[in-house]
C-alpha positions, 0 to 999 in steps of 0.5 A: 137825077131822073124824077117822075110822079105817080100820077105821070105813071098812072096816066100812062097805063091802059085803062078799061072803060070804067077808069080802072087798070087792066087786070094782068101784068100792069095791074101787078106793076101798079101795085108793086109801085104803090106798095114799094113806095108806100102809096094808096094812089097817084099823086104828084109828089116827085119820086126818083127812079133810084127810089123806085129801084130801091123800093120796088126792085129792078124789074119795076124800075126798068118798066117805069122808063116810059114815064121820063120822056126827057131822057130818051137818049140816056134810056136808049143807051142804057137799052144798048148796054143791056143788049151788049150783055148777051152778045156772047150768046150770038157770037159764040154760035156765029163768030163771023156774024157782026150784024147784032153787033153793028146794030147795037153799036149804030143805036149807041152812036145815035144816042150819043149824037154821033150817028144818024137815023139812016145808019140805024135804019140800015142796020135795022133792015140787016137784023130784020131780014135775017130774022124773017129769012128764018136764019136765027131759027137754026141757032139755040134759043139763048142766041135767038134772044140776043138776035132780038135784043139787037133788033129791038135796040135798032127799033128805037130809032124810028119816030117813036114816042119816049114811052115806046123807048121805055117798053123797049128797054124793058123788053130788052131787060127781059130778054136778057133773063130769058137768054141766060135761062135758055142757055145750056145750064152749068154752074158757070152760066149761073155765075154769069147770070148773077154777075150780069145782073149785078153789073146791070143793076150798078149801071141802072143805078148810073142811069138813075143818077144820070152819072158818067156819060148818061148825064152827058147824053142827057144834056145833048138831048136838051141841047 
């Protein structure tokens, strides 16, 4: 079970000179945590990610992933799962272009201990060149968001801290929501978004409990 403390989360937040949290998104995030967990401030009581999910909601729980530095591989794998969920937006418009898919697959292999950092970096360069060249600008906004998801997954392959992994996972989750809302609206798309959200929540619960391959990956990381 993924477990942290409010003190750990508090220490990761950006502070002003007076020691208070910067106003804006971080303030909203911290207040959501405190209120959802019934806390008045940071403490060292263990709190599970599952409890945060159930008390504070999915978005806040995903934003908390940087507080689990020992589970970097499992978090990376969850981010890959999220990025895969919007691949259809891209591949519908560019059926022959498999660069985003290859990027996600390279990140998954690396997370499972089956791929190399070099393979991830190679996939990263392919995506980066495409975005820098402006090719993605000819696509719909939904497809562009998918390309960004793939690029961000690969971004996790560099010499980063676990906090960066959590930040990127949160960003990917946010891009998924944007991809759906920017797609051509229809009842079918709305139903697909609801289904996607439900599936991601179930997958996130598996991550919280380190069930299935998440547990296997976690043990690999500690080997």
